[in-house]
N, C-alpha and C positions, 0 to 999 in steps of 0.2 A: 582116845576117849571112848568110854563105853556108851552104848545106846540102849535106852530102856523102852520096851514095847508097851502098848496100852494094856491096862487091866481089863479082863473080859467083862467083869461085872460093871465097871464104870462105863465101858463102851456100850453095853446094853442099856444102861440107864440114860446115857447121852442120846442114844437112838430114840428112846421113848420121849425124851425132852424135845428132840427135833420134830418128832411126829406130832407134838402138841402145838406147834406154831399155828396160830389162828390167822389165816390169810383173808378171812372174810371181812376184816376191818379195812382192807386196802381197796383202792379203786381197781377195777379190772383192766386188763390189757391183753391184747392178742400176742404180744411178744413176751419172752421169758428170760429171766436173769438167773443164772446158776450160781450157787454159793459152794465154795470148795473148802475142804479141810486142809490147811497148810501142812499138817503132819503126814498126810497120805496122798494128797493131790486129787482126792476123790470128790465127786459132787455129793453134797450132803443135803441139799434142798434146792427148790426152785421157787422164785417169786415173780410177780408181774414186773416186766421191764417197762416202766412208765415213760411216756413221751411228753412233749411240751403241752399238748392239749390236756392230758391228765393233770399236769402241774397247775394249769389255770383253773381247772375244775376244783382242785384241792384248795387253791387260793379263795375261790368263791365260797366254798363251804366253811372254811376256817374263819374267813372274814365275817360272814353272817353270824356264826356262832360266837365269835369274839365280841361283837357289838352287844350281844345279850350278856355275855360273861362279864364285860366291863361294868355292867350295872349291878352286879351282885356285890354283897358286902365283903369287906376284907375278912370278916369272921367266917363267912361261908367258904370263901376260897381257901382259907387256912384249914378249915375242917376237911375239905375234900382232899387237900394235899396230905394231911395227916393220915387219911384213909388210904391214899396211894402208898405212903410209906409202909403202912402195915401190910398191904397187899404184896408189895415187892419183897418184904422180908418173909412173908408166908411162902413165897415161891422162889426162895433163894437157891434151892437145889437145881431147879430147872434152869434158872438164869445162869448160874455158874457153869453148868454143864454145856450150855449152848455157847457161852463166851469162850470156853476152852476149845470147843469143836471148830467154831468159825474163825477164831483169832489165833489159836495155838497157845494161849496163856496157861501156865501150870495151874492146876485146879485150886491150890491154896491161894494163889494170887487172884484167881477168878472170884472166889468167895470174898476176898478182900475188896474187889471192885464192886461187887453187889452191895456190900455194906456201905462203902464210900459213896456209891451212887444214891442209895436210899437216904443217906445222911444229908445229901444236898436237898432232897425233897423235903425232909423234915426241917432243915434250916430255913428254907424259903417259906414253908408253912408258917413258921414263926415270924419271919421278916414281913410277911404279908400284912401283919398287924402293926407294923412300925414304919409305914411310909412317911417320908419327911414332909413337913409343912411348917409354916410360921405365920404369926400375927404380930405386927409391930407398927409403931407410929412412923410416919415420914419424918425426916429431919426438921421440916418446918412446923410440924405439929398440927397441920390443918387437914391431914388425911390419914387413913389407915391403909397399911399394906398387908395384903393377904397373899401367901404363896402356898400352892398345893401341888402335889405330884399326881399326874394322871397317866393312865396306860398309853403307851406310845402308839399302839395299834398292831396290826397284823405283823407277825415276825416270821422271817425265813431263817431256819436253823440248819446249818450244814455241819455235820459231825464227822470226825475222822475214824479210821479203822482201829487205832491202837487201844482205845478204851471205849468199846462200842456201847456200853451202858452208861458209864460215868459222864462221857462228853455229851451224851444226849440229855440225861437228866439235869446236868449242870446248866443247860440252856432252857429246857422245857419248864423246869420248876420255877425259875424266876419270871418267865413269861406269864405263866398261869397265875403266880402270886400277884403280879402287877395288874392283871386283868386283860391280858392279850390272848388272842388266838394264835396258832402257830402251824406252819408247814415245815415238817422235818425231813431233811434228806440225809439218811445215813450213808456211810461209805459203801460203794458197790461191793467191796470185799467182805464187809461184815454187817449186813442189814438185819439179820435174823433177831438179834437181841432187841433192837429198837422196835421191831414188829411185836415182840412179846410184851415189851414195856407198854406200848400203846394199848394192847388188849387189856392188860392188868389195870391201867389207868381208867379205862372205861368201866371195867368191873367195879372199880372203887368209887365211881361217881363223877368222873370227868365227862362232860357232855360229849356225845359221840362224834360230832363234827368239829369240835373245838381244836383238836390236834390231828392233823393229817400227815401221814407218812408216805413219802414218794420214794420208791425204789427204782433206780434207773442206772443204765450203763452210759447214759449221755448227760454227764453233769453240766457241760457247757450249755446245751440246749435248755436244760432246766433253769439255770441261772439267768440266761438271756431272757427267757419267757417271764419268770416271776419278777425280776427286777425292772422289767419294762411295764409292770402292772401298777397303776397308781394306788391300788388298795394296799400295797405292801409299804410299810413304814419303818421296818427294822430288819437288819440282817446281822446274824452272828455266825461267824465262820471260824473253824479251827482247821489249820492245814498249812500248806507251804506259802512262803512269802510271794512267789510269782502268781499263784492263784489268788491269793488275798488281794494283791495289787489290781488284778483284773476285775475282781468283784467290787472293789472300791470304785473303780472307774464306772462300772455298770450302775452302782448305787448312786453315783453322783448325778445321773440323769434326772432322777426324781428327788434328790436330796434326801436319801434314805439314811436314817441313823445307823451307824455301823460299829460293830465290835469285831476285831480281828485278832485272834490268837495265832501267831504265825511262827515262822521258823526259829530255831534256836541254835546256839553254838556255845553251850555253857562251859565256862572255865571252872576248874576246881583247883584251888590253891592250898597247898600244904606247907606250912612254915616250920622251921627247925624246932620251934618251941611247942609244936602240936603234941598232944597225947597220941602216941603211935597207934595203939589199939583202937582208940576212938576214931582216929583219922582213917584207918584201914576199913573199919566197919562202915563209917560214913561214906567212904568212897565206893564201897561195894553197893550200898543202897543207891547212891547217886548215879552209878554207872549201870547197874544190872537190873533195876526194877523193870519189869515187863521185857526182860531180855535186852535192855538198852533202847527199846523202841518207844521212847518218850521224848517230847520236845524239850524237857528240862534235864535230860540225861547229861551227866558229865562228859563233855565232848573233848575237851583239851585239858589234860591234867598237868599242872605246873607244880613240881616238887622241889623244895629248896635243897641245896647240895648236902647240908649237914644231916638231914634225915632221909635223903633219897634212897640210899642202898637198903636200909632197914625197911622203909616203907614199901619199896618195890618188891623186895623179897617176900614180905608178908602178904602183900596184895596179890602177887602172882600165884602164891600158894593157894589163896582163896579162890582165885579165878580158875585155876586148874582143877579145883575140886567140884566145880559145877557138874551136875548130872544131866546130860543131854538126852532128850527123847520125847515121846508122845506125851502130851499134857495130861492124858488120862492114866497116869501112873503116879502114885503118891510119892515115889522117890525122886521124880523129875523136878528139878528147879530151873531148868532152861529148856523151853520148848522151841518150836521152829520160829524162824522169821516169817514175815507175812507172805512172800511169794518169791518166785525165781529171780525177778529183777533185784530184789533185796540181796539175795545170795550173790548174784553176779557183781553187784555194786560193792559189797563188803570185800569180796575176793579181790576186786580191782584196787580198792583203797589199801588193803594190806600189802599186796604185791608191789604197788607203787612206792609205799613207804619203805619197804625193805630194799627195793632197788635204789632208793635215794639215801640209804644209810641207816635206817632204823634197825634195831635189834628185835627179832621176834623171840619172846620169852616163853610163850605158851600158845597153843591153838593155832589159828591162822588158816584153817581149811574147812571144807564142807564134806561130811561123810558121803560115801558113794552108796546112797540108798534113796528110796522114794521119800518125798517130803522136802521141805525147804529149811534145812538145818545148817547152822554155822556155829563152830566151836567158840567158847569163851576165849578171848584173845587179848594178849598184852604186848604192846610195842613200846620199847624203851628208846630214848634218844631220838625221838621223831624230829626230823629237820623241818625248818620253817617252810621249805619249798615243796614238802610232800602234800599231795592233794588232801589227805586226811586232816591236815592242820587247819584247813579252811572250809571243810565240808561237814555238814551235819551228818554224823555217822549213822544214827538210827539203827543200832545193832549192838551185839555183845563184844565190841572191840574197844579197848582202852588205849589211848594214844598219850604217852608220857613224854614230857620235856622237863629238863632240870633248869633251875635258875639260882642266881646268887643273891640278888637284892630285892627288897620289897618293891622298889620302883620298877625294876625289870619285870617282875611278875604282873604288876598292875598294868603296865604298858602292853604286855603280851595279851593279857586277858581282854583288854579293851580294843585290841586291834582286830575288830570284826564289825561288819555292818549290823550284826544281830545284838540284841540286848534283852533276852528273856530272863535267864536265871544265871546265878553263880553260886559257888560254894567256897567257904573259907574255913580252914582248920588252923587254929592257933589257941594257945592258952593265955595270950596277952590281950587284956581287955581293950587297951588303947588301939592295938593293931587291928583287932576284930572290928571295931567301930570305924576307924580311919580307912581301912581297906574296903570295907563294905560300902562306905559312902563314896569312895573313889571309883568303884566299879560301875560301869554304865549299863546296869541291868534293872529290870523292874522288880526282881526278887533276889534275895541273898539268903542262903542257908549258912548260919554260923555254927560250926561244929554239929551240923545237922544235914544228913544226906537226903532227907525226905521233906520236900518243900510244901507240898499241897496240903491245904487245910480248908475245910468248908467255910470257916469263919474269917478267912483272909482273902484279900483281893488278888486274884491270880492274873498276871498279864505282864507284858514287856514294854520296852522302849525301843527307839530306833526302828529298824525294819522287822522287829519281832511283834509289831502290832499296836493296836489301840484298844482302849476299853479294858474292863476287868470283869472276871467271873468269880463268884463266891463273895462272901462277906456282905455287908450292907451295900457295898458298891455294886454288887452283882444285880441287885434289884433295880437300882437306879438306871442301869443300862436299858431297861424296858419301860422306863417312865420318861415323861417330859414335864418340866416345870411350867406352871401357869401362874400368872400374877394378876391379882385384882386390886384396884385401888378404889377406896370409897371416900369421897369428899365429906368432911365434917361440917356441920352447921351448928353454930352456937345456939344453945337453947336457954341460956341464962346469963 
């Protein structure tokens, strides 16, 4: 597989974007956190490495500002968020270049993430005006029931590294729309984008103390400190199930409202009656968006016997055509994975599967060069006892298993502790609905390899988490319902 080097002009532009990162909005610290480019392993920026004391200082600032923000009108909050949307789009070039440098995402995908992220801000700018409430009679008729939505209070927002802008705005925007202050902790590996977003939000009119960003290498100390503070009333976390479980335990101390978008092990089912080209295209989207580094990526691909040979041939041809290299090259459509641990984990999963009987059709290795690269890989006939059959892959490796019957496919798809997403490809309407309803997941893509939508509730069941992000439901995660009753007195 060929390797593509960065374009000199894009590299220069990205260096200018990195130099523009405004650190003055952050709390100061004597310690330093280095940020690396996964395509070169070079340090590209340094930020404060905050400690628990800084975290509590951030809580105090955001809580005080949040109390004032909660008293503003929905229209004011909406207008500010619309201004943020405009500011993000105005700075899309800087944001996309920084996303590519710190995360390794191909530039075309980085631009897509900027728009997707900004769209969440615009969506919640509109949802701010549509908070739920009701006015109704009690069943006995002698009282009136009033129900309204109020801001839940200070929110702790912990974002992952794979979508450094989208996962931050998907949390910040509904918090602000609902009337909450927030302390945001971006991933240690990709904090720069969030720092830029914070600066642009303040430029657009968000009160300076309302959103605090904590950059730290000690995530556990941060979580322990903030979730032990009674001012914190909400936590939203995207990441692994074990970490989410720990955070839920910490949140239980003060009964903090929790949203957890956790691990996934998404099955992709292709039935004999599927449209072949549609299924291949959908599978590529479901597997290879962000280089497979998404929680909803197709992890286990179940292909029915009648279509399997044709599907696998076409799918493998598409996978082998991916151009690997530095994200700052317009020809590249597969950048690096996030770090060396990811490379080692993917190598281990592929080698284990092949040793246990899987057939390697393409890829399977990491090029001998600087950077954390792994080839687009296809494994056929993956046995049930292979580690990759039960592990979230989080990389450009497709694990294929063949099946005979619908019942067999559904049983295999549900044979996991996770339940975030699934994909079904079939031209039979009854099968599409019946299989989707039988799958134990929070989301199902039917002949659609791209699940995420700002207007839809994103989230899972089982050990894939609780709560939802996006849609009207995403605003409700930052609200609590309050009920008032007013006794009636007869006047005539």
